[in-house]
N, C-alpha and C positions, 0 to 999 in steps of 0.2 A: 612232118615234124611234130604235129600234135599227137599223132599215133605213138611216136617214140616216147614222149613224155608220159602218156597214159600207161605204157608198159613199164617204164621206169618207176612211176608212182606205185603201180600195183606190186612190182618186185620189191620196192622199199617197204611197203606195208606188210607184205608176206614175210620179209626178213625180220621185221620187228615182231611179228606174231610168233615166229619160230623161236627167236631169242627169249621172248616173254615166257613161252611154254617151257623152255629149257631151264630158265632160272626159277620158275615157280614150282617145278617138280623135283627140285633137289633138296627139299627140306629133310634133314636127318631126323630119324626117330629119336624120341626122348631117351630111350634106353642106351643108345650108342652115342648120344650127344656128349656125355661126359666120360666116356670110356677111354682112359689114357692109352690102353694097349692097342688101340686101333692105329696109332701112329708109329708102330715099330719100324725100324730100319729107315727112318727119314733123317733129316739134317740134324747135326748136333744140337742146335738151338731147340728144335722140336723135341728131341730126346730129353733135354733138361727140363723143358716145360712139362712134358708128360710125366717125368719123375716127380715134379712138384705137384702135379694134379693127383698122383698116387698118394702123396702125403696128405693132401687135403681131403681124402676119402673120409666121409663122416658116417659110415654105415654102422659103426659100433659106438655107443655112447660111453666111451671110456672117460675117466676123469681127466681133465686137461693136463695134470701133472704127469700122467702116464702116456700121453699121446706122443708119437714119434714126430719130431720136428726136423727142420733142416740142420739143426745143431748136431744131431746124432747122439745126444746125451740121453741115456735111459737110467734113471735112478729110482729104484723101488726099495723102500726101507723094509727091514726084517718083518715088521708086523703086517705088511701089506703083500708079501710075496705070495701067500696062499690065495688071496683074493685076485691078485694080478694074474697068476698062472692058471687058476682054475675057475674061480667064482665069476668074475666079471667078463672073462674072455679077452682081456686086453692084450695078453701075450699073443694069443692066436690072431687077433686083429693086426697087431704090429707085424707078425710074420706074413700075413696076407699083403700088407702094404709093402713090405720088403720084397716079396715075390713080384709084385706089380712093378716096383722100381727096377728089379733085376731084368724083367722082361723088356722094359722100354729103354734102359740104359745100363748095360752090363758093367761098365767101368765107372759107375756112380760112386762118388765119395762124399760123405757128409762134411759139414764145416769143421768137425774135429778130426778130420782125415781118416775116419773109420770107413772101410768099405762095407757094402751091404752084407757080405758073408760073415764078417767079423761080428756085426751086431746080431745077426741071426743065430750064429753059433753061441754067442754069449747068453742070449735069452733062452735058448734051448738048454744049455748047460745049467743056468741058474734055476730053471723050472724043473729040470730032471733030477737035480741033486737034492736029495731029501734028508741029508745029514744035518745035524745041529750046527755044523761048522759054517753052513751057508747062512750068512747074516742078512744079506741083501743082494739085489741085482744092480750093479753099477757099471756103466760103460762110459769110461772117460778115456779116449784114445787120442793120441797126438804124436806127431813126429817131431 
């Protein structure tokens, strides 16, 4: 009877050791810790969360008024279009964020009911149009 308890005790400690090793070796690398695209094709909740993490991407120090938010509203006045599209790179940063959102949740809609492709096309058109008729880039979309 004592022999059985010794074997059970040894088996129990061996199991705890294996579990400890498994949990201690699963630390994610810092580079992939905040990568929202690693959760593609998971549950809808995770897709929404990943899309939100894409929006929180702070790799480009754009002015807060030009950052893309959950509202989906982009409003760039005429005097800032050149800097927005070329100088500061905010337009390119917003396109990268939109691409990230599209990768994690293809049917994402912003609070103003604008889909990702609409905002992307509007920014592309606003930055590519160099006529004097273009006064600003404004995206206000609603159903």
